Residue frames as qw, qx, qy, qz and C-alpha x, y, z in Angstrom:
[[0.441, -0.027, 0.368, -0.818, -24.87, 95.53, -40.62],
 [0.005, -0.153, -0.974, -0.168, -27.10, 92.54, -40.48],
 [0.513, 0.106, 0.124, -0.843, -30.77, 92.78, -41.34],
 [0.215, 0.137, 0.967, 0.021, -33.46, 90.17, -41.78],
 [0.481, 0.323, 0.062, -0.813, -36.50, 90.63, -44.06],
 [0.715, 0.348, 0.602, -0.075, -39.04, 88.62, -46.13],
 [0.195, -0.205, 0.619, 0.733, -37.87, 88.36, -49.70],
 [0.501, 0.459, -0.017, -0.733, -40.34, 89.76, -52.18],
 [0.838, 0.258, 0.480, -0.005, -41.81, 87.26, -54.64],
 [0.596, 0.795, -0.112, 0.020, -40.11, 89.24, -57.58],
 [0.126, 0.763, -0.616, 0.153, -36.73, 88.72, -55.97],
 [0.870, -0.305, 0.325, -0.211, -37.25, 85.15, -54.74],
 [0.889, 0.399, -0.142, 0.173, -34.97, 83.73, -57.43],
 [0.074, 0.780, -0.510, 0.354, -32.02, 85.41, -55.38],
 [0.698, -0.469, 0.487, -0.235, -32.18, 82.43, -52.99],
 [0.955, 0.261, -0.131, -0.043, -31.14, 79.87, -55.70],
 [0.483, 0.575, -0.590, 0.296, -27.39, 80.10, -55.20],
 [0.300, -0.436, 0.671, -0.519, -27.82, 79.41, -51.44],
 [0.893, 0.069, 0.234, -0.379, -30.41, 76.70, -52.21],
 [0.786, 0.480, -0.389, 0.030, -27.79, 75.11, -54.58],
 [0.114, 0.589, -0.673, 0.433, -25.32, 75.19, -51.80],
 [0.585, -0.242, 0.505, -0.586, -27.66, 73.44, -49.56],
 [0.850, 0.242, 0.417, -0.211, -28.71, 70.94, -52.20],
 [0.047, 0.605, -0.626, -0.489, -25.64, 70.43, -54.45],
 [0.284, -0.007, 0.931, 0.229, -26.87, 67.10, -55.76],
 [0.394, 0.699, 0.591, -0.082, -30.19, 68.56, -57.24],
 [0.460, 0.284, 0.404, 0.738, -29.61, 70.24, -60.49],
 [0.039, -0.214, -0.140, 0.966, -30.09, 74.06, -60.59],
 [0.353, -0.127, -0.484, -0.791, -32.94, 73.96, -63.14],
 [0.494, -0.388, -0.775, -0.069, -34.81, 71.43, -60.96],
 [0.270, -0.360, -0.476, 0.756, -34.35, 73.70, -57.90],
 [0.138, 0.123, -0.090, -0.979, -35.80, 76.66, -59.90],
 [0.432, -0.208, -0.680, -0.555, -38.73, 74.64, -61.06],
 [0.487, -0.406, -0.745, 0.207, -39.49, 73.42, -57.59],
 [0.187, -0.225, -0.290, 0.911, -39.21, 76.90, -56.31],
 [0.254, -0.049, -0.383, -0.887, -41.77, 78.06, -58.77],
 [0.531, -0.347, -0.738, -0.228, -44.21, 75.29, -57.83],
 [0.390, -0.313, -0.640, 0.583, -43.58, 75.99, -54.04],
 [0.016, 0.043, 0.055, -0.997, -44.43, 79.70, -54.57],
 [0.454, -0.242, -0.528, -0.676, -47.87, 78.65, -55.97],
 [0.648, -0.417, -0.637, 0.032, -48.47, 76.83, -52.70],
 [0.364, -0.909, -0.060, -0.195, -48.01, 79.93, -50.46],
 [0.798, -0.111, -0.150, 0.574, -44.17, 79.39, -49.94],
 [0.018, 0.978, -0.077, 0.195, -42.31, 82.34, -48.55],
 [0.834, 0.086, -0.222, 0.498, -38.71, 82.96, -47.69],
 [0.354, -0.931, 0.026, 0.091, -36.84, 85.12, -45.27],
 [0.732, 0.469, -0.220, 0.441, -33.35, 86.43, -46.02],
 [0.535, -0.758, 0.010, 0.374, -30.46, 87.43, -43.73],
 [0.514, 0.789, 0.015, 0.337, -28.27, 90.15, -45.08],
 [0.581, -0.398, 0.013, 0.709, -24.77, 91.44, -44.49],
 [0.103, 0.452, -0.173, -0.869, -25.51, 94.89, -45.86],
 [0.643, 0.383, -0.172, -0.640, -26.84, 93.95, -49.28],
 [0.346, 0.331, -0.868, -0.131, -25.29, 90.47, -49.53],
 [0.845, -0.277, 0.001, -0.458, -27.62, 87.56, -48.76],
 [0.081, 0.485, -0.823, 0.285, -25.92, 85.31, -46.38],
 [0.126, 0.069, 0.946, -0.292, -28.74, 83.13, -45.02],
 [0.494, -0.130, -0.382, -0.771, -32.18, 81.97, -45.82],
 [0.257, 0.149, 0.895, -0.332, -35.17, 80.10, -44.30],
 [0.309, -0.305, -0.663, -0.610, -38.22, 79.01, -46.28],
 [0.247, 0.019, 0.585, -0.773, -41.51, 79.50, -44.51],
 [0.331, -0.316, -0.766, -0.450, -44.67, 77.59, -44.48],
 [0.347, -0.128, 0.498, -0.784, -47.70, 78.44, -42.35],
 [0.437, -0.075, -0.841, -0.311, -49.80, 75.38, -41.90],
 [0.609, -0.297, 0.362, -0.640, -52.57, 74.05, -39.67],
 [0.473, 0.033, -0.878, -0.065, -52.63, 70.40, -38.47],
 [0.677, -0.521, -0.430, -0.291, -54.90, 68.61, -36.10],
 [0.785, -0.342, -0.391, 0.338, -52.40, 67.91, -33.40],
 [0.493, -0.166, -0.145, 0.842, -50.66, 71.27, -33.23],
 [0.149, 0.852, 0.368, -0.342, -52.87, 73.82, -34.74],
 [0.472, 0.870, -0.004, 0.144, -51.64, 76.75, -36.72],
 [0.687, -0.543, 0.237, 0.421, -47.86, 76.71, -36.84],
 [0.375, 0.866, -0.277, -0.182, -44.92, 77.92, -38.79],
 [0.930, -0.077, 0.257, 0.250, -42.40, 75.62, -40.33],
 [0.017, -0.787, 0.512, 0.343, -38.76, 76.91, -41.23],
 [0.908, 0.291, 0.295, 0.070, -37.62, 74.94, -44.23],
 [0.757, 0.402, 0.036, 0.514, -34.31, 74.60, -45.99],
 [0.329, -0.931, 0.089, 0.129, -32.53, 76.86, -43.44],
 [0.823, 0.230, -0.006, 0.519, -29.01, 77.77, -44.70],
 [0.160, -0.953, 0.186, 0.178, -26.30, 80.24, -43.61],
 [0.610, 0.690, -0.350, 0.169, -23.05, 80.61, -45.42],
 [0.834, -0.231, -0.365, 0.344, -20.33, 78.73, -43.48],
 [0.417, 0.258, -0.242, 0.837, -18.19, 81.80, -42.95],
 [0.324, -0.487, 0.002, -0.811, -21.14, 83.29, -41.01],
 [0.798, -0.360, -0.463, -0.138, -21.92, 80.28, -38.91],
 [0.670, -0.263, -0.448, 0.530, -21.04, 80.17, -35.21],
 [0.182, 0.142, -0.109, 0.967, -21.68, 83.95, -34.74],
 [0.131, 0.371, 0.634, -0.666, -25.24, 83.87, -33.47],
 [0.319, 0.242, -0.262, -0.878, -26.81, 84.87, -36.75],
 [0.308, -0.193, -0.891, -0.271, -28.74, 81.54, -37.16],
 [0.131, -0.460, -0.724, 0.497, -30.48, 82.45, -33.90],
 [0.122, 0.363, -0.007, -0.924, -31.19, 85.93, -35.26],
 [0.286, 0.036, -0.635, -0.716, -32.82, 84.44, -38.36],
 [0.328, -0.276, -0.903, -0.045, -34.82, 81.86, -36.56],
 [0.074, -0.435, -0.532, 0.723, -36.02, 84.39, -34.00],
 [0.240, 0.226, -0.265, -0.906, -37.31, 86.53, -36.91],
 [0.358, -0.118, -0.828, -0.416, -39.14, 83.38, -38.16],
 [0.241, -0.388, -0.805, 0.379, -40.73, 82.72, -34.76],
 [0.001, 0.406, 0.257, -0.877, -41.76, 86.35, -34.48],
 [0.306, 0.121, -0.487, -0.809, -43.28, 86.28, -37.89],
 [0.337, -0.227, -0.896, -0.176, -45.21, 83.22, -37.04],
 [0.111, -0.450, -0.600, 0.652, -46.55, 84.76, -33.78],
 [0.160, 0.346, 0.018, -0.924, -47.62, 87.87, -35.79],
 [0.431, 0.096, -0.614, -0.654, -49.45, 85.64, -38.16],
 [0.756, -0.259, 0.137, -0.586, -51.43, 83.80, -35.36],
 [0.712, 0.216, -0.666, 0.053, -49.14, 80.71, -35.09],
 [0.703, -0.636, 0.170, -0.268, -49.22, 78.91, -31.77],
 [0.774, -0.378, 0.447, 0.241, -46.10, 76.66, -32.37],
 [0.399, 0.718, -0.498, -0.279, -43.31, 75.87, -34.91],
 [0.899, -0.092, 0.424, 0.062, -42.24, 72.56, -36.38],
 [0.375, 0.749, -0.461, -0.291, -39.59, 71.49, -38.74],
 [0.992, 0.071, 0.032, 0.102, -37.65, 68.63, -40.30],
 [0.067, -0.798, 0.594, 0.082, -33.99, 67.89, -39.83],
 [0.780, 0.321, -0.533, -0.067, -32.00, 65.20, -41.46],
 [0.911, -0.399, -0.091, 0.043, -31.09, 62.30, -39.20],
 [0.785, 0.093, -0.048, 0.611, -27.32, 62.77, -40.00],
 [0.180, 0.710, -0.032, 0.680, -27.32, 66.44, -39.43],
 [0.609, -0.462, -0.516, 0.387, -26.19, 66.30, -35.75],
 [0.266, -0.059, -0.122, 0.955, -24.99, 69.85, -35.76],
 [0.313, -0.337, -0.405, -0.790, -28.43, 70.81, -36.88],
 [0.611, -0.479, -0.629, 0.000, -30.00, 68.76, -34.16],
 [0.492, -0.304, -0.376, 0.724, -27.86, 70.72, -31.59],
 [0.051, 0.106, 0.088, 0.989, -28.84, 73.98, -32.99],
 [0.472, -0.432, -0.500, -0.584, -32.58, 73.26, -33.00],
 [0.638, -0.437, -0.591, 0.231, -32.33, 72.03, -29.45],
 [0.339, -0.191, -0.250, 0.887, -30.63, 75.24, -28.32],
 [0.185, -0.170, -0.269, -0.930, -33.56, 77.08, -29.98],
 [0.420, -0.045, 0.555, -0.717, -35.93, 75.19, -27.84],
 [0.749, 0.161, -0.438, -0.470, -37.21, 72.54, -30.37],
 [0.580, -0.273, 0.740, -0.205, -37.78, 68.95, -29.19],
 [0.273, 0.191, -0.830, -0.447, -37.48, 65.94, -31.14],
 [0.596, 0.068, 0.502, -0.623, -41.02, 64.37, -31.22],
 [0.853, 0.369, 0.291, -0.230, -41.20, 62.22, -34.38],
 [0.463, -0.179, 0.632, 0.595, -39.58, 60.76, -37.47],
 [0.472, 0.584, -0.096, -0.653, -40.30, 62.09, -40.84],
 [0.663, 0.082, 0.735, 0.120, -41.01, 59.30, -43.34],
 [0.360, 0.603, -0.296, -0.647, -40.68, 59.64, -47.14],
 [0.651, 0.132, 0.723, 0.190, -41.37, 57.24, -50.11],
 [0.122, 0.335, -0.511, -0.782, -40.64, 58.04, -53.77],
 [0.668, 0.420, 0.510, -0.343, -43.69, 57.37, -56.04]]
């Protein structure tokens, strides 16, 4: 039985194994440090479970920007490969969108890597449009 729920802050460290699969080039201790910093900035995470097993995650940011207003941003969305292609990603993201609506959000935005063409297809099937490039610069 699949279920989706917000992960309580005291259990947030449970996402680290999935974050490590998503970001294998980032050392585990760095992921943990960054997660701790993100929690201080109002980061939340939703988990998708197969009974008690955590099989998918999506970070959550609720932000307000001039051009879009209050919106929810799914972040670091990951589903274990053996669960992909079964409609569970849609289940997870629909939960995120409903959570956003219940918190007064009027839109949703996200970032997806340029090379992640499968991700692009998924987000487009979920109704997202490509509207910009995300730029980054190391300091």
